[in-house]
C-alpha positions as CSV (number, residue, x, y, z in Angstrom):
1,M,-3.0,-12.5,-21.0
2,V,-2.0,-10.0,-18.4
3,V,1.7,-9.4,-18.0
4,I,3.6,-7.4,-15.3
5,R,6.3,-5.4,-17.1
6,L,8.2,-2.1,-17.3
7,A,6.8,0.9,-19.1
8,R,9.4,3.6,-19.9
9,G,9.0,7.2,-19.2
10,G,11.3,10.1,-18.3
11,A,13.5,12.3,-20.5
12,K,16.0,11.3,-23.1
13,K,19.0,9.5,-21.5
14,R,17.2,9.8,-18.1
15,P,14.9,6.7,-18.0
16,F,12.2,6.2,-15.4
17,Y,10.3,2.9,-15.5
18,S,6.8,2.2,-14.1
19,I,6.1,-1.4,-13.2
20,V,2.6,-2.0,-14.7
21,A,0.1,-4.8,-15.1
22,A,-1.0,-4.6,-18.8
23,D,-2.6,-6.7,-21.5
24,K,0.2,-8.4,-23.4
25,R,-1.2,-7.1,-26.7
26,N,-0.9,-3.5,-25.8
27,R,2.3,-1.4,-26.4
28,R,5.1,-1.2,-24.0
29,D,4.3,2.4,-23.0
30,G,0.7,2.2,-23.9
31,R,-2.5,1.4,-22.0
32,F,-2.1,-0.5,-18.8
33,I,-4.5,-1.8,-16.1
34,E,-2.7,-0.8,-13.0
35,R,0.6,0.6,-11.8
36,V,2.3,-1.7,-9.3
37,G,5.4,0.3,-8.6
38,F,8.4,2.1,-10.2
39,Y,12.1,1.7,-10.9
40,N,14.4,4.6,-11.1
41,P,17.9,3.4,-12.3
42,F,19.4,6.8,-11.8
43,G,17.9,7.3,-8.2
44,S,20.6,8.6,-5.9
45,G,20.7,10.2,-2.5
46,A,17.2,10.7,-1.1
47,E,15.5,9.5,-4.2
48,Q,14.1,6.0,-4.1
49,G,15.4,3.7,-6.7
50,L,12.8,0.8,-6.5
51,V,9.3,0.7,-5.1
52,I,7.0,-2.3,-5.5
53,N,3.5,-2.7,-4.0
54,A,3.9,-6.3,-2.9
55,E,0.3,-6.8,-2.1
56,R,-0.9,-5.8,-5.6
57,L,1.9,-7.8,-7.2
58,Q,0.8,-10.9,-5.3
59,Y,-2.9,-10.3,-6.3
60,W,-2.0,-10.1,-10.0
61,T,0.3,-13.1,-9.9
62,Q,-2.4,-15.2,-8.1
63,N,-4.9,-14.3,-10.8
64,G,-2.6,-15.6,-13.6
65,A,-0.5,-12.6,-14.6
66,Q,2.9,-13.4,-16.0
67,V,6.0,-11.6,-14.8
68,S,8.6,-10.4,-17.3
69,P,12.2,-11.5,-16.8
70,T,13.4,-8.0,-16.0
71,V,10.6,-7.4,-13.4
72,A,11.4,-10.9,-11.9
73,R,15.0,-9.7,-11.4
74,L,13.9,-6.4,-9.8
75,I,11.5,-8.3,-7.4
76,K,14.4,-10.5,-6.4
77,Q,16.5,-7.4,-5.9
78,A,13.8,-5.8,-3.8
79,G,13.5,-8.9,-1.6
80,K,17.2,-8.8,-0.9
81,A,17.1,-5.1,0.0
82,A,14.2,-5.7,2.4
83,A,15.9,-8.5,4.2
């Protein structure tokens, strides 16, 4: 099954997360199919904190991908910011 989840990157104590579509059996930070966006919890000033490609996200969800609870919360947060 394909799941849309966060993959952690960045330095120690400075996390940076990629929002990826990946096979559920692969590791969290391992192989993924496509990068759908990113989330930077420490983004401040001119840095963007959350970017999601809505078109690709919709494509994956229409084709049966499950969204993790954390990514679902971020999608909801991005929707409020856009409105």
